[in-house]
C-alpha positions as CSV (number, residue, x, y, z in Angstrom):
1,M,0.1,0.0,0.0
2,K,1.4,3.3,-0.9
3,H,2.3,6.2,1.9
4,R,-0.1,8.6,0.3
5,T,-3.0,6.0,1.4
6,I,-1.9,4.8,4.6
7,I,-1.3,8.3,6.0
8,P,-5.1,9.1,5.6
9,I,-6.1,5.8,7.0
10,I,-4.1,6.3,10.0
11,V,-5.5,9.9,10.6
12,I,-9.1,7.9,10.3
13,L,-8.3,5.4,12.7
14,L,-7.0,7.8,15.1
15,S,-10.0,9.8,15.0
16,L,-12.2,6.9,15.7
17,C,-10.2,6.2,19.1
18,F,-11.5,9.7,19.9
19,L,-15.0,9.0,19.4
20,P,-15.9,7.9,22.8
21,F,-14.8,11.1,24.3
22,A,-17.3,13.2,22.0
23,S,-20.2,14.2,24.1
24,G,-23.7,14.3,22.1
25,H,-27.2,13.3,23.0
26,V,-29.5,10.2,21.4
27,P,-32.9,11.9,19.9
28,I,-36.2,10.7,21.4
29,G,-38.7,9.6,19.0
30,T,-41.9,10.7,20.5
31,G,-43.2,14.4,21.3
32,P,-44.4,15.8,24.7
33,G,-47.9,15.4,26.2
34,D,-50.4,18.2,26.5
35,T,-51.5,17.1,30.3
36,L,-49.9,14.9,32.9
37,D,-51.9,11.9,31.8
38,T,-50.6,11.9,28.0
39,A,-46.8,12.8,29.2
40,A,-44.3,11.5,26.9
41,E,-42.3,8.5,28.4
42,I,-38.4,9.2,28.9
43,D,-37.0,5.6,29.2
44,N,-33.8,5.5,31.1
45,P,-33.7,9.0,32.1
46,T,-29.8,8.7,33.2
47,K,-29.0,8.1,29.5
48,S,-28.2,11.3,27.2
49,W,-31.5,11.9,25.4
50,V,-32.6,15.0,23.5
51,T,-35.8,15.9,21.6
52,Y,-36.4,19.3,19.6
53,Q,-40.2,20.3,20.0
54,D,-42.4,23.5,19.5
55,L,-44.3,25.2,22.3
56,H,-47.3,26.3,20.4
57,E,-48.1,29.4,22.4
58,G,-47.8,31.2,25.6
59,G,-49.8,30.1,28.6
60,E,-49.6,26.4,27.9
61,A,-47.5,23.7,29.2
62,Q,-45.9,20.5,27.7
63,Y,-45.5,17.7,29.9
64,F,-42.4,14.4,30.2
65,R,-42.3,11.8,32.5
66,F,-39.9,9.3,33.7
67,N,-39.2,6.8,36.2
68,I,-36.1,6.9,38.7
69,S,-34.4,5.3,41.8
70,Q,-33.5,7.2,44.9
71,G,-30.5,8.5,44.9
72,E,-29.9,9.0,41.1
73,R,-28.9,12.1,39.2
74,I,-31.7,14.0,37.6
75,R,-30.0,16.2,34.5
76,I,-32.1,18.3,32.5
77,I,-31.1,21.0,29.9
78,I,-33.6,23.2,27.8
79,G,-32.0,25.3,25.0
80,V,-33.6,27.6,22.6
81,P,-32.1,28.7,18.8
82,V,-29.9,31.5,18.7
83,T,-32.6,33.6,16.7
84,Q,-35.3,32.6,19.1
85,G,-33.3,33.3,22.3
86,E,-32.1,36.9,20.8
87,S,-35.7,37.7,20.5
88,G,-36.1,37.1,24.0
89,F,-37.9,33.6,24.3
90,S,-36.8,31.7,27.4
91,P,-39.3,28.9,28.4
92,D,-39.4,27.8,32.1
93,A,-39.3,24.5,33.6
94,V,-41.1,22.9,36.7
95,L,-40.1,19.5,37.9
96,M,-42.6,17.6,40.0
97,G,-42.2,14.7,42.1
98,S,-42.8,13.1,45.3
99,G,-39.0,13.5,46.7
100,I,-39.1,16.9,45.7
101,S,-39.3,20.0,47.9
102,D,-41.1,23.4,46.8
103,V,-39.1,26.1,45.2
104,G,-40.4,28.8,43.1
105,I,-43.8,29.5,42.1
106,V,-45.8,27.6,39.7
107,P,-48.5,29.1,37.0
108,S,-51.8,28.1,37.4
109,Y,-51.9,26.2,33.9
110,V,-49.2,23.8,34.7
111,E,-50.7,20.6,36.5
112,I,-49.2,19.0,39.2
113,P,-49.6,15.9,40.4
114,E,-50.9,14.8,43.9
115,D,-48.4,14.4,46.9
116,S,-45.9,15.9,44.6
117,G,-43.4,18.8,45.4
118,S,-42.3,21.2,42.6
119,L,-39.0,22.7,41.7
120,S,-39.8,25.7,39.4
121,V,-36.9,27.6,37.2
122,D,-37.2,30.2,35.2
123,G,-35.6,29.9,31.9
124,V,-32.5,32.9,31.8
125,I,-30.8,33.7,28.4
126,P,-27.2,33.5,29.1
127,S,-24.7,36.1,27.6
128,N,-23.1,33.7,25.2
129,P,-24.7,30.8,23.3
130,Y,-23.5,27.5,23.9
131,Y,-21.2,25.5,21.4
132,E,-21.6,21.9,20.7
133,G,-19.3,20.4,18.6
134,F,-20.7,16.9,18.0
135,T,-23.3,18.2,15.6
136,P,-22.1,20.6,15.3
137,S,-24.8,23.3,16.9
138,T,-25.2,26.4,18.8
139,Y,-28.2,27.3,21.0
140,Y,-28.8,29.3,24.6
141,K,-29.0,26.9,27.4
142,V,-31.8,28.6,29.2
143,V,-32.4,26.2,31.9
144,D,-29.9,23.7,33.8
145,I,-31.0,21.4,36.3
146,D,-28.9,19.0,37.9
147,V,-30.1,17.4,41.4
148,S,-30.4,14.1,42.9
149,A,-34.2,12.2,43.4
150,N,-34.7,12.0,46.8
151,A,-37.3,9.2,46.4
152,T,-37.7,6.5,43.8
153,G,-40.8,6.8,41.7
154,T,-42.3,8.9,38.8
155,Y,-41.1,12.4,38.2
156,Y,-43.0,14.7,35.5
157,L,-41.3,17.8,34.0
158,A,-43.4,20.4,32.6
159,I,-41.8,23.0,29.9
160,H,-43.8,26.3,29.4
161,D,-43.8,29.9,28.9
162,E,-46.0,32.7,30.2
163,S,-46.0,35.0,27.1
164,S,-45.1,33.3,23.8
165,G,-44.4,30.1,22.0
166,G,-41.6,28.8,20.4
167,E,-38.9,26.1,19.6
168,Y,-36.9,24.5,22.4
169,M,-34.5,21.6,22.8
170,L,-34.7,19.3,25.9
171,A,-31.7,17.1,26.8
172,I,-32.1,14.8,29.7
173,G,-29.6,12.5,31.1
174,Y,-26.0,12.3,31.3
175,V,-24.5,9.1,30.2
176,E,-23.4,9.5,26.8
177,T,-23.8,6.0,25.0
178,Y,-25.0,4.6,21.6
179,N,-26.2,1.6,20.3
180,I,-24.7,0.9,16.4
181,A,-28.2,1.9,15.0
182,E,-28.2,5.2,17.0
183,W,-24.8,6.2,15.9
184,I,-25.1,5.4,12.3
185,L,-28.5,7.4,12.3
186,V,-27.0,10.6,13.6
187,P,-26.5,12.2,9.9
188,I,-30.5,11.9,9.8
189,Y,-31.0,13.3,13.1
190,S,-28.5,16.0,12.2
191,L,-31.1,17.4,9.8
192,Q,-33.7,18.0,12.3
193,V,-31.4,19.9,14.4
194,Y,-30.2,22.0,11.5
195,Q,-33.8,23.2,10.6
196,W,-34.6,23.6,14.3
197,E,-31.8,26.2,14.3
198,G,-33.8,27.9,11.2
199,Q,-31.8,26.7,8.4
200,P,-33.7,25.8,5.0
201,L,-33.5,21.9,4.2
202,L,-32.1,23.1,0.7
203,L,-29.4,25.3,2.5
204,V,-28.6,22.1,4.7
205,L,-28.2,19.6,1.9
206,F,-26.7,22.0,-0.4
207,P,-22.6,21.2,0.1
208,I,-23.4,17.4,-0.2
209,S,-25.4,18.3,-3.4
210,A,-22.9,20.1,-4.7
211,L,-20.3,17.4,-4.5
212,F,-22.6,14.9,-5.9
213,L,-23.2,17.5,-8.6
214,V,-19.4,18.3,-9.2
215,G,-18.9,13.9,-9.3
216,L,-21.5,13.8,-12.4
217,V,-19.7,16.9,-13.9
218,F,-16.4,14.7,-13.4
219,L,-18.0,11.5,-15.1
220,F,-19.1,13.7,-18.0
221,L,-16.0,15.3,-18.7
222,C,-13.9,11.9,-18.1
223,R,-16.3,9.9,-20.2
224,N,-13.5,9.3,-22.8
225,E,-10.8,8.4,-20.0
226,F,-12.8,6.1,-17.6
227,P,-15.2,3.4,-17.9
228,V,-18.3,5.7,-17.2
229,H,-20.8,3.7,-18.8
230,D,-20.0,0.9,-16.3
231,T,-23.0,1.4,-13.5
232,V,-21.2,0.0,-10.8
233,W,-18.0,1.9,-11.1
234,S,-19.7,5.5,-11.7
235,V,-22.0,4.6,-8.7
236,T,-18.8,3.8,-6.6
237,V,-17.2,7.1,-8.0
238,L,-20.0,9.1,-6.9
239,S,-20.3,7.8,-3.5
240,A,-16.6,9.1,-3.0
241,F,-17.7,12.3,-4.1
242,M,-20.4,12.1,-1.5
243,Y,-18.1,11.3,1.4
244,I,-16.2,14.5,0.4
245,G,-19.4,16.4,0.4
246,S,-20.0,15.4,3.7
247,A,-16.7,16.9,5.0
248,A,-17.9,20.2,3.0
249,S,-21.2,19.9,5.1
250,F,-19.6,19.5,8.2
251,A,-17.2,22.5,7.6
252,F,-20.2,25.0,6.5
253,Q,-22.3,23.5,9.8
254,T,-19.1,24.5,11.9
255,A,-18.8,28.0,10.1
256,Y,-22.4,28.7,10.7
257,V,-22.3,28.0,14.4
258,V,-18.8,29.5,15.1
259,S,-20.7,32.9,13.7
260,N,-23.0,32.4,16.4
261,A,-21.0,31.4,19.3
262,S,-17.1,31.1,20.6
263,P,-16.0,27.6,19.9
264,T,-14.8,25.6,23.0
265,W,-12.6,22.3,23.0
266,E,-15.3,20.8,21.2
267,F,-14.6,22.8,17.9
268,G,-11.7,20.2,17.8
269,V,-14.5,17.4,17.4
270,S,-15.8,19.7,14.5
271,I,-12.7,19.7,12.7
272,A,-12.1,15.7,13.4
273,F,-15.6,15.2,11.5
274,T,-14.8,17.5,8.7
275,V,-11.0,16.1,7.9
276,T,-11.8,12.3,8.6
277,P,-14.9,12.0,5.7
278,L,-12.6,14.4,3.4
279,L,-9.7,11.6,4.0
280,L,-12.0,8.5,3.6
281,G,-13.7,10.6,0.5
282,I,-10.1,11.0,-1.2
283,V,-8.8,7.6,-0.5
284,T,-11.8,5.9,-1.6
285,L,-11.8,8.1,-4.6
286,R,-8.3,7.1,-5.6
287,L,-9.2,3.4,-5.6
288,A,-12.5,3.6,-7.3
289,L,-10.6,5.4,-10.1
290,N,-8.5,2.2,-10.6
291,Y,-10.7,0.1,-12.4
292,E,-8.8,-3.2,-11.2
293,W,-10.5,-3.4,-8.0
294,K,-13.7,-4.8,-10.0
295,T,-11.5,-7.8,-10.1
296,D,-9.0,-7.6,-7.3
297,F,-10.0,-9.0,-4.0
298,K,-8.1,-7.1,-1.9
299,K,-9.1,-4.0,-3.4
300,Q,-12.9,-5.0,-3.0
301,L,-12.3,-5.8,0.7
302,K,-10.5,-2.2,1.1
303,L,-13.5,-0.8,-0.9
304,L,-16.1,-2.7,1.8
305,T,-14.0,-1.4,4.9
306,F,-14.2,2.1,3.4
307,G,-17.9,1.7,3.1
308,V,-18.3,0.6,6.9
309,L,-15.8,3.6,7.8
310,G,-18.4,5.7,6.1
311,Y,-21.2,4.5,8.8
312,L,-18.8,5.3,11.7
313,L,-17.5,8.6,10.5
314,W,-21.2,10.1,9.1
315,A,-20.1,10.4,5.6
316,G,-22.2,10.2,2.7
317,L,-25.5,10.8,4.8
318,I,-25.7,6.8,4.7
319,V,-26.5,6.5,1.5
320,A,-22.7,6.5,0.1
321,P,-21.4,3.9,2.7
322,S,-24.6,1.6,1.9
323,L,-23.6,2.1,-1.9
324,L,-20.2,1.2,-1.2
325,V,-20.9,-2.0,1.1
326,L,-23.5,-3.2,-1.8
327,V,-21.1,-2.9,-4.5
328,S,-18.1,-4.2,-3.2
329,F,-19.9,-7.1,-1.3
330,G,-21.3,-7.9,-4.9
331,Q,-18.3,-7.7,-6.6
332,I,-16.7,-9.7,-4.1
333,L,-19.4,-12.4,-4.6
334,L,-18.7,-12.1,-8.3
335,T,-15.2,-12.5,-8.3
336,K,-15.2,-15.5,-5.9
337,I,-17.7,-17.2,-8.8
338,S,-15.7,-16.5,-11.2
339,V,-12.6,-17.9,-9.5
340,S,-14.3,-21.2,-8.7
C-alpha cells in the first residue's frame, strides 16, 4: 500500500479512537404530552436523550415523565435556537415528584400531580450561546437542572412560557452512550437539528448535493478516459464524492455555528468530523478510479472497509456507505464465483 493511502487511513483510525470522548445526545422519537396523563415517557432517564419540540403558544405547558430510583442524578437542560433566544424566548421548567421540595412559583395552567413537590426554574438567556461540536450546533442554554432524586418514583417535567411559544430543545440524562443504530443514524437526526436552528433544508443539503453534482460533471468530462458506462464503477465514484460532500457539509455547519458562538474544546470534534470524511473520500476516490478493483479481491475488501467506515464517520449521509457496501460485497461474490 502506498504511503499516500496509509497516512489518511492512520488519521481516520486515530479519529475513531477519540469518538468515545465526544459529547452528544440520542434523539427521543416521541413528542411531549399536553397533560400529565399524556406526558411523553422517557425510558432510562440517566442516558443522554434529546428532543426538539415546539411550544405552540404562551400559557400552555408540555409534559414529560420518567421513573428513577432514589439517589440517581436528574440532569435536565433546555435550550432555544440563537435567533429565538435573541428575540426573548426563554421557556421555564417545573420538575415534579414525591421527593421534591417546593421551590419557586408554579403558574396555574401547569398541572401538578397529587402528593408531589415542585421545583420551578425560570428560563434565563445567558450572555453567550453554547457551542456543541458533536453535531455541530449552537443554542442558548436557558435551563440547567442537576439534582439527585430524593425518592424512588415517577417524576414529571413541564416546559412552559407565560407569554409566548417557540422552538426548544430538551436534553435529559448524562450517560452518553449509543447503540450502533443510533450512531449510524446521527446524520439523519442532524438534519432535524439544523432545521430547528432555522436553516432551510435545501441550504443544509447544499454542500453534499454540490459535491454530488461535481461528481456527475467529473464523470461527464472524463467519459472518454474512464469506463463511465459501467454503472457499478460510476456509483462507486459518486459515493466517494458524497463522502467529500459530507466533509464540506460539516465544514459549512461548523462555520455557521462559530458565527453565532465562541468555539470551545469541542471545536476540535467538529474539525475531526470534517477532516476524516474528507480523507476517507479521497482514499475511496483513489481506489475507485483504479478500475482493477472490480476484479481484485483485496481491493474489494478495502472498498468494503471504506463503506463500513463511512457509517462510523457519518460520511455520505448513509446513502454512500450503503452503496459502497452493496457494490463491494456484490463484486466480491462475482470474483469468488468467477474464480471457482
